[in-house]
C-alpha positions as CSV (number, residue, x, y, z in Angstrom):
1,M,-19.7,-15.1,31.0
2,T,-21.4,-15.5,27.6
3,K,-24.9,-17.2,27.6
4,L,-25.1,-19.9,25.0
5,T,-28.4,-20.2,23.0
6,P,-28.9,-23.1,20.6
7,T,-29.8,-22.2,17.0
8,P,-33.4,-23.4,16.1
9,A,-33.4,-26.4,13.7
10,G,-35.2,-24.6,10.8
11,A,-33.1,-21.4,10.8
12,V,-31.5,-20.0,7.7
13,L,-28.0,-18.7,8.7
14,V,-26.7,-15.5,7.1
15,A,-23.3,-14.0,7.6
16,I,-22.4,-10.6,6.2
17,D,-18.8,-9.3,6.0
18,M,-18.8,-5.6,5.4
19,S,-15.9,-3.6,4.1
20,K,-15.3,-0.3,2.5
21,N,-15.4,-1.6,-1.1
22,R,-17.6,-4.7,-1.0
23,Q,-19.9,-6.9,1.2
24,E,-19.5,-10.7,1.2
25,V,-22.7,-12.6,2.0
26,L,-22.8,-16.3,3.0
27,I,-26.2,-18.1,3.3
28,E,-26.7,-21.6,4.7
29,R,-30.0,-23.3,4.5
30,P,-31.3,-25.7,7.3
31,E,-31.4,-28.7,4.9
32,G,-27.7,-28.5,4.5
33,G,-26.1,-29.0,1.1
34,R,-24.3,-26.3,-0.7
35,R,-23.8,-22.9,0.9
36,R,-24.5,-19.8,-1.2
37,R,-22.0,-17.0,-1.5
38,M,-22.7,-13.6,-3.0
39,T,-20.5,-10.4,-3.4
40,V,-22.1,-7.0,-3.5
41,M,-19.9,-4.1,-4.5
42,A,-20.2,-0.9,-2.4
43,T,-21.1,1.4,-5.3
44,K,-24.2,3.4,-6.0
45,K,-25.0,1.1,-9.0
46,D,-25.1,-2.1,-6.9
């Protein structure tokens, strides 16, 4: 069975979805408000 651990109140949450061509990053600050989303292309230049 999975052990549940609560997220600390002041934590910044970051989710990264990795694929062959690009990585999608989602950032959520503890104060709430708008989430930030960023796309990074999987190229040498980026």
